[in-house]
C-alpha positions in Angstrom: 41.0 -26.8 -37.3 40.8 -24.4 -34.9 40.0 -25.0 -31.7 36.8 -24.6 -29.6 37.0 -21.6 -27.2 36.1 -23.7 -24.2 37.7 -27.3 -22.9 35.5 -28.9 -20.5 37.1 -31.9 -18.7 35.0 -33.6 -17.0 31.6 -35.7 -18.9 29.8 -36.1 -15.7 26.2 -34.3 -14.8 28.3 -30.9 -14.1 30.2 -31.5 -17.8 27.4 -32.7 -19.8 24.9 -29.4 -18.1 28.0 -27.2 -19.0 28.3 -28.4 -22.1 24.6 -28.1 -23.1 24.1 -24.5 -21.6 27.2 -22.8 -24.1 26.1 -25.2 -26.8 22.6 -23.2 -26.4 24.2 -19.9 -26.0 25.8 -20.9 -29.3 28.9 -21.2 -27.7 31.4 -24.1 -29.2 32.8 -26.3 -26.5 35.2 -29.6 -26.7 34.2 -32.2 -23.7 37.1 -34.8 -22.6 36.6 -37.9 -20.7 39.7 -40.0 -18.9 37.9 -43.1 -18.3 37.6 -44.9 -21.7 33.6 -46.2 -21.6 31.2 -44.3 -20.3 30.0 -44.4 -16.6 27.7 -46.8 -15.1 25.7 -47.1 -12.0 23.3 -45.2 -10.2 25.4 -43.3 -8.3 23.2 -40.0 -7.8 19.8 -41.5 -8.5 17.8 -38.4 -6.7 16.5 -35.4 -8.9 15.4 -32.6 -7.1 12.6 -29.8 -7.8 15.0 -27.3 -8.6 17.2 -29.7 -11.1 13.7 -30.5 -12.6 13.3 -27.2 -13.1 16.9 -26.3 -14.8 16.0 -29.4 -17.1 12.5 -27.8 -18.1 14.9 -24.4 -19.4 17.2 -26.6 -21.1 14.3 -28.5 -22.8 15.9 -31.9 -21.4 13.2 -32.6 -19.2 10.5 -34.6 -21.4 13.3 -36.8 -21.8 14.1 -37.5 -18.1 10.3 -38.2 -17.2 10.3 -40.8 -19.5 12.9 -42.8 -18.1 12.5 -41.6 -14.4 10.3 -42.7 -11.3 8.8 -41.2 -8.6 10.4 -41.2 -5.2 8.6 -44.6 -3.4 8.4 -45.2 0.3 11.1 -46.9 2.7 10.4 -50.1 4.9 12.9 -51.2 7.6 13.0 -54.8 8.3 15.3 -56.7 11.0 18.3 -58.1 10.4 19.4 -61.2 9.8 16.0 -62.9 9.1 13.1 -59.7 9.2 9.6 -60.4 6.8 8.0 -58.1 8.1 8.3 -54.3 8.0 9.1 -52.7 11.4 7.8 -49.4 9.7 7.5 -47.4 6.3 7.6 -44.2 5.7 8.6 -41.5 2.7 11.7 -39.7 2.6 9.4 -36.8 1.4 5.5 -36.8 1.5 4.5 -36.1 -2.1 2.9 -33.0 -2.6 0.4 -31.4 -5.3 1.3 -29.1 -7.3 0.8 -25.6 -7.2 0.9 -22.5 -9.2 4.2 -21.6 -7.9 5.9 -24.9 -8.1 4.5 -27.5 -11.1 7.2 -30.0 -10.0 7.5 -29.9 -6.1 8.4 -33.7 -6.2 11.7 -35.5 -6.5 12.1 -38.0 -8.9 14.6 -40.9 -9.4 17.0 -41.6 -12.7 20.5 -43.8 -12.2 22.5 -41.0 -13.1 24.0 -43.4 -15.9 20.9 -42.9 -17.1 20.8 -39.1 -16.7 23.8 -38.7 -18.6 22.9 -40.4 -21.7 20.2 -38.5 -22.0 22.1 -35.1 -21.8 25.0 -36.5 -24.3 22.3 -36.9 -26.7 21.1 -33.2 -26.6 24.6 -32.2 -26.7 25.1 -34.6 -30.3 22.0 -32.3 -31.6 25.0 -29.5 -32.0 27.3 -31.5 -33.0 29.1 -32.4 -29.7 30.6 -35.6 -29.2 32.3 -36.5 -25.5 35.8 -37.7 -26.5 36.6 -40.8 -23.8 39.6 -41.7 -23.0 41.2 -38.5 -23.5 43.0 -36.8 -20.7 44.2 -33.7 -19.0 47.7 -33.8 -18.3 48.8 -30.3 -17.3 47.7 -26.9 -17.9 49.5 -23.2 -18.3 47.7 -19.8 -18.2 48.1 -16.3 -19.6 45.8 -13.6 -19.2 44.7 -14.5 -22.9 44.3 -18.2 -22.8 44.6 -21.9 -21.5 46.7 -23.7 -23.0 46.2 -27.4 -22.5 47.8 -30.4 -22.6 46.3 -33.8 -23.3 46.7 -37.5 -23.5 44.7 -39.8 -25.6 45.4 -43.6 -26.7 45.2 -44.0 -30.8 45.7 -47.4 -32.2 47.0 -48.5 -28.9 49.8 -46.0 -28.6 49.9 -42.6 -26.4 49.6 -39.5 -28.3 50.0 -36.3 -27.0 48.8 -32.9 -27.9 48.9 -29.0 -26.8 46.0 -27.3 -27.3 44.7 -23.5 -26.6 41.6 -22.5 -25.3 40.1 -19.1 -24.4 38.5 -20.9 -20.8 38.8 -24.1 -19.7 36.0 -25.7 -17.1 37.3 -28.5 -14.6 34.2 -30.9 -13.9 36.4 -33.9 -13.6 35.6 -35.1 -10.4 36.7 -35.6 -6.9 40.5 -36.1 -7.3 40.2 -33.7 -10.2 43.6 -33.0 -12.7 42.4 -29.2 -13.0 41.8 -28.7 -9.2 45.4 -30.1 -8.5 47.0 -28.2 -11.8 45.6 -25.1 -10.6 47.3 -26.1 -6.5 43.6 -25.1 -4.8 43.1 -26.7 -1.9 40.8 -28.9 -1.0 39.8 -28.3 3.0 37.3 -30.5 4.8 37.7 -33.8 6.3 37.5 -37.5 5.5 35.6 -39.4 7.6 36.3 -43.4 8.9 32.9 -44.8 7.7 33.3 -46.8 4.6 30.7 -48.5 2.4 30.1 -50.8 -0.6 27.5 -49.8 -3.3 26.6 -52.5 -6.0 24.5 -52.2 -8.6 22.8 -56.1 -8.7 20.2 -57.9 -10.0 17.9 -58.8 -7.1 14.7 -61.3 -6.5 12.8 -61.6 -3.6 12.4 -58.0 -3.1 9.2 -55.4 -4.3 10.4 -53.0 -6.7 7.9 -50.9 -4.8 9.7 -49.6 -2.4 13.5 -49.0 -0.5 14.1 -52.1 1.6 16.3 -51.0 4.8 17.7 -54.0 6.9 19.4 -53.6 10.5 21.2 -50.6 11.1 23.7 -48.9 13.9 26.1 -51.0 15.4 25.4 -53.7 13.8 25.4 -52.8 10.4 23.0 -51.8 7.4 21.8 -53.1 4.2 19.8 -50.9 2.0 18.2 -52.4 -1.6 16.4 -49.6 -4.0 15.1 -50.6 -7.1 16.4 -49.2 -10.6 14.0 -46.5 -12.6 13.2 -49.2 -15.0 10.1 -50.2 -14.8 11.2 -53.9 -16.1 13.5 -56.3 -14.6 15.0 -57.0 -11.3 18.4 -54.7 -11.1 18.9 -53.5 -7.7 21.3 -51.2 -6.1 22.4 -52.8 -2.7 24.6 -50.8 -0.2 26.6 -52.4 2.7 28.2 -51.3 5.5 29.1 -53.2 8.7 32.0 -53.6 11.7 32.6 -57.4 10.5 33.1 -56.3 6.5 36.2 -56.8 4.8 35.9 -53.7 2.6 39.5 -54.1 0.7 37.9 -58.1 -0.3 34.4 -57.0 -1.1 36.1 -54.0 -3.3 37.4 -56.3 -5.2 35.6 -59.4 -5.5 32.0 -59.3 -6.1 31.1 -62.8 -4.9 32.5 -61.5 -1.1 30.5 -58.9 -1.4 27.5 -60.9 -2.4 28.5 -63.6 -0.1 29.0 -60.6 3.1 25.1 -59.2 2.1 23.3 -62.4 2.1 24.7 -63.7 5.5 23.6 -60.5 6.8 20.6 -60.3 5.6 19.7 -63.9 6.7 17.1 -64.2 4.0 17.2 -67.0 1.4 14.1 -66.1 -0.2 16.3 -63.2 -1.2 18.7 -63.7 -3.9 22.0 -61.6 -5.3 22.4 -62.4 -9.2 25.2 -60.9 -11.6 26.5 -57.0 -10.6 26.4 -54.6 -12.9 28.4 -52.0 -11.2 30.8 -51.7 -8.1 32.5 -49.3 -6.3 34.4 -48.4 -2.5 32.5 -45.4 -1.0 34.2 -43.3 1.4 32.6 -40.3 2.8 34.7 -37.2 1.9 33.1 -33.6 3.2 35.7 -31.3 1.4 35.4 -27.7 -1.1 37.6 -25.4 -2.2 37.9 -21.9 -1.1 37.3 -20.3 -5.0 35.6 -21.5 -8.0 37.8 -19.9 -10.5 41.3 -19.4 -10.9 41.5 -16.8 -14.0 40.4 -18.4 -17.1 40.0 -21.5 -15.2 37.0 -22.7 -13.1 35.9 -26.1 -11.0 32.2 -27.1 -11.0 30.7 -30.4 -9.5 32.6 -33.0 -7.0 36.1 -31.2 -8.9 34.9 -28.1 -6.4 32.8 -30.0 -3.5 32.3 -33.1 -2.2 29.9 -34.4 0.6 27.7 -37.5 2.1 25.7 -38.8 0.3 23.2 -38.5 2.4 20.3 -35.9 1.0 20.4 -36.5 -2.1 22.4 -33.0 -3.2 25.8 -34.0 -4.7 24.1 -34.3 -7.9 21.9 -32.0 -8.0 24.4 -29.2 -6.4 26.6 -29.9 -9.2 23.8 -28.9 -12.1 23.4 -25.7 -10.2 27.3 -24.8 -10.4 27.3 -25.2 -14.5 23.9 -24.0 -14.5 24.7 -20.5 -13.0 27.9 -20.6 -15.1 27.0 -21.1 -17.9 25.0 -18.0 -19.0 27.4 -15.8 -17.3 30.6 -17.7 -19.8 28.8 -17.4 -22.9 27.9 -13.6 -22.6 31.7 -12.8 -21.3 32.7 -15.2 -25.0 30.6 -13.1 -26.8 31.8 -10.1 -25.8 28.8 -8.9 -24.7 29.6 -8.9 -20.9 32.8 -7.7 -19.1 35.3 -10.6 -17.8 34.1 -9.2 -14.5 31.1 -11.0 -14.0 32.6 -14.2 -14.2 33.5 -13.4 -10.4 30.1 -13.5 -9.7 29.9 -17.4 -10.0 32.2 -17.8 -6.8 30.4 -15.1 -4.9 27.4 -16.7 -5.4 28.2 -21.0 -5.1 30.5 -21.3 -2.4 28.1 -19.7 0.4 25.5 -22.4 -0.9 27.9 -25.0 -1.5 29.8 -24.6 2.2 25.5 -24.5 3.3 25.1 -28.4 1.3 27.8 -29.2 3.6 26.7 -28.5 6.3 23.1 -29.9 5.8 24.4 -33.2 4.4 27.1 -33.6 7.4 24.5 -33.2 9.7 22.3 -35.4 8.2 25.0 -38.2 8.0 25.8 -38.1 11.8 21.9 -39.0 11.8 22.4 -41.5 10.2 25.3 -43.1 10.7 24.0 -42.8 15.1 20.5 -44.1 14.3 19.9 -45.9 10.5 15.8 -46.7 11.6 15.6 -43.3 12.4 13.7 -41.2 9.9 16.2 -37.9 10.2 19.2 -39.6 8.0 16.8 -40.2 5.4 14.9 -36.6 4.8 15.2 -35.6 1.0 11.7 -32.6 1.6 12.2 -29.5 3.1 15.5 -27.4 1.8 16.8 -30.2 0.5 14.2 -30.1 -2.5 16.8 -26.9 -3.2 14.0 -24.6 -4.3 14.8 -21.6 -1.9 18.1 -21.6 -2.8 19.0 -18.0 -3.2 21.6 -15.4 -3.9 20.4 -12.2 -2.7 23.7 -11.1 -1.4 25.5 -11.1 -4.8 27.0 -8.1 -6.1 25.2 -8.4 -9.7 21.6 -8.4 -7.5 19.2 -5.3 -7.4 16.7 -5.2 -5.5 14.5 -2.3 -5.1 12.3 -3.5 -2.8 14.9 -4.7 -0.1 17.1 -2.7 2.4 21.1 -2.7 2.0 21.5 -4.6 5.3 19.1 -7.3 4.7 21.6 -7.9 1.1 24.2 -8.6 3.9 22.3 -11.7 5.2 23.5 -14.7 3.9 20.6 -17.8 4.0 21.6 -20.1 1.0 18.7 -22.5 1.3 16.8 -20.2 2.4 13.5 -19.9 5.0 11.1 -22.7 4.3 7.9 -22.1 6.0 6.3 -25.7 5.6 8.9 -28.1 6.8 7.5 -30.9 3.8 8.7 -27.8 1.8 5.3 -27.0 0.4 4.8 -23.3 2.0 4.7 -20.0 0.7 8.4 -18.3 1.2 8.1 -14.3 2.7 8.0 -11.7 0.0 10.1 -12.4 -3.2 13.2 -10.9 -3.2 16.0 -10.4 -6.1 18.3 -13.4 -5.4 15.3 -15.9 -5.0 14.2 -18.4 -7.3 11.8 -17.1 -10.1 8.5 -19.0 -9.6 6.1 -19.7 -12.4 3.3 -18.4 -12.7 0.1 -20.0 -15.3 -2.8 -19.3 -17.0 -0.9 -16.4 -18.9 -2.3 -15.6 -22.3 -0.1 -14.7 -24.9 -0.9 -13.8 -28.5 -4.3 -15.6 -27.3 -2.3 -19.1 -26.5 -2.3 -20.1 -23.0 1.1 -20.3 -21.2 3.4 -20.2 -18.3 6.4 -18.2 -17.0 8.3 -21.4 -17.3 7.3 -21.8 -20.7 8.7 -18.7 -21.5 12.1 -18.4 -19.4 15.3 -19.6 -21.4 18.8 -19.9 -20.6 19.4 -17.7 -24.0 18.4 -14.8 -22.6 17.2 -12.2 -19.7 13.0 -12.2 -19.6 11.8 -8.4 -18.7 8.8 -8.9 -16.7 7.0 -5.2 -16.6 3.8 -5.3 -15.0 1.2 -2.8 -16.4 1.5 0.3 -13.9 4.8 0.3 -14.5 5.5 3.7 -17.0 7.4 1.6 -19.3 8.0 4.4 -22.3 10.5 5.1 -19.8 12.5 2.1 -20.8 12.4 2.2 -24.2 15.4 3.4 -25.0 17.3 0.8 -22.6 15.3 -1.9 -23.4 15.9 -1.2 -27.5 19.6 -1.3 -26.5 19.8 -4.9 -25.6 16.9 -6.4 -27.4 18.3 -5.7 -30.7 21.2 -7.6 -29.5 19.6 -10.4 -28.7 19.8 -10.2 -24.6 16.5 -10.2 -23.4 12.6 -10.8 -24.5 10.4 -8.4 -22.4 6.6 -8.8 -21.5 4.1 -6.3 -20.3 2.6 -8.5 -17.6 -1.5 -7.6 -16.7 -4.4 -8.8 -15.2 -6.7 -7.6 -18.7 -5.7 -7.0 -22.1 -5.1 -3.5 -23.0 -6.1 -1.4 -25.1 -5.8 2.3 -26.3 -2.4 4.2 -24.6 -1.2 0.7 -22.4 -1.4 -0.9 -26.4 0.9 1.5 -28.1 3.2 1.1 -24.6 3.8 -2.4 -25.7 4.4 -1.8 -29.0 6.8 1.0 -28.1 9.6 -1.9 -26.3 8.8 -4.3 -28.8 7.4 -6.9 -26.1 4.1 -8.5 -25.7 1.0 -8.6 -23.5 0.8 -11.7 -21.4 -2.2 -11.6 -19.6 -2.7 -12.6 -15.6 -5.7 -14.3 -16.2 -5.7 -15.7 -12.6 -3.3 -13.0 -11.2 -0.7 -15.5 -10.3 2.1 -13.9 -11.7 0.8 -10.6 -9.5 0.8 -12.6 -6.9 3.5 -15.0 -7.1 6.7 -11.7 -7.7 4.5 -9.6 -4.8 3.5 -6.9 -7.1 0.2 -4.9 -5.9 -2.2 -3.5 -8.4 -0.5 0.0 -7.8 3.1 -0.7 -7.3 5.0 0.0 -10.8 7.7 -2.5 -11.1 9.4 -4.5 -12.9 11.1 -7.9 -13.0 14.2 -9.2 -14.4 15.2 -13.2 -14.6 18.1 -14.4 -15.5 18.6 -17.3 -18.1 18.8 -19.7 -15.2 16.2 -18.9 -13.7 16.5 -16.7 -11.1 15.2 -13.6 -10.0 18.2 -10.9 -11.1 16.5 -7.8 -10.6 13.4 -6.1 -8.8 12.9 -2.3 -9.8 10.7 0.0 -8.6 12.1 2.5 -11.0 14.1 2.9 -14.3 17.3 3.9 -11.8 16.9 0.1 -10.6 16.8 -1.4 -14.1 19.4 0.2 -15.6 21.4 -0.5 -12.6 21.1 -4.2 -13.4 21.8 -4.3 -17.1 25.0 -2.4 -16.5 26.0 -4.4 -13.7 25.6 -7.7 -16.3 26.1 -7.1 -19.6 28.9 -4.9 -21.6 28.6 -1.6 -23.3 
């Protein structure tokens, strides 16, 4: 049987989102996981608003919301013995949805549950994670990657050598793929150490995060699992008197240490379902690609857990690469397109390390202060952008502006609820509700798809000039075209919609025009990429052709 063109090594969020992105673009994949059982434990539980949007595009969001819980307040207590909260606050204020941003708040879902939901979605395409399969080595040529894998079958080790056209390393911070490529993992290992466990806890409510102690005396943090019933909570502990080696090996030692530190006989720790010894590492590679092999997620970057950026950044790595690799594999784009993966993601990840390291330093210096427990503003990742990317075309911006890199964007409101300056190519494409499509109410977020580009032609644009360019790509299934008008069009305008084989979107409340910065007399075309990023803002047909020729083949 012929091998799928893509091997994905690692079945965490990065690997699973990569698999789903490719499968939705008709690219078969094989995904392997060295562990013999699926991952357990909450791990990265905070799903940021930008990741929520990407899950919406992938069709996963209804399942995510079915199982997740809203973020909850944090309380701090004296340790030992503190029963009355010293203060209470939210890591991020609860914001109301806006027309541009329908999901402004993070949601909490254990990584084990998120992975299970993603596995169910790839299973719908006939794809299963192969547990207990490990990459041993790889060799690549200009035409393929040869991977040697091992797996235990009926108690004996079986070795397999297979060729793939592409290989994705999503195999975590100790990535075999990264080591096989010989890539440097630059950064530092912090001296701090923590034990984290999922534990059945009684005596604490399930509606708050509970922070005990802080600073030099040590810290115990306990927060609820997202499950609506039961008493499973995640317990985090660190302190100068902690025997980390003993606690990592024996849960009973960890249990005794936490209960002693708390000094609260009314709080009882029961059985544990998962425990890990956590050492903060702050590292990243200097390229996400070498030939036909790519890195995503923790294989490419690791950082402090403060800020809740790790899992979210990993998912966005995969969503950035997935549509590009699909186009190349289907011979619809040149392999040179793949270089934009490193070009776009590397500055973003570098900023992630800066932000999370700053938060971690605040946390270890003064745990009770709010600065180390922030989840709002830039951390929502709604302002992450690729304005500098070589495949971005912006007819509204100067060449000098394109050279300025601010990967996390400029947030006008520190809580992440404010408006940005005028939208630029490379920014997240905002939503616009209250659109009429074939007399049915819809929104841009219901139209965007990871399987095609979306072309929005605001009605003052002379769309007939684009007919030949659009037909060329629409006939190959690469895009969907819409004329966006403030009112229903008739006569010549209606004929233009038919000429480009597009559809009419009536912007009944003007949100699309407002969010995309288009005035009534400014001919504008906005091209939204499959990853929900504005690929081009065109003021004439030359800009449109420039963008298409930079992305598509032929």
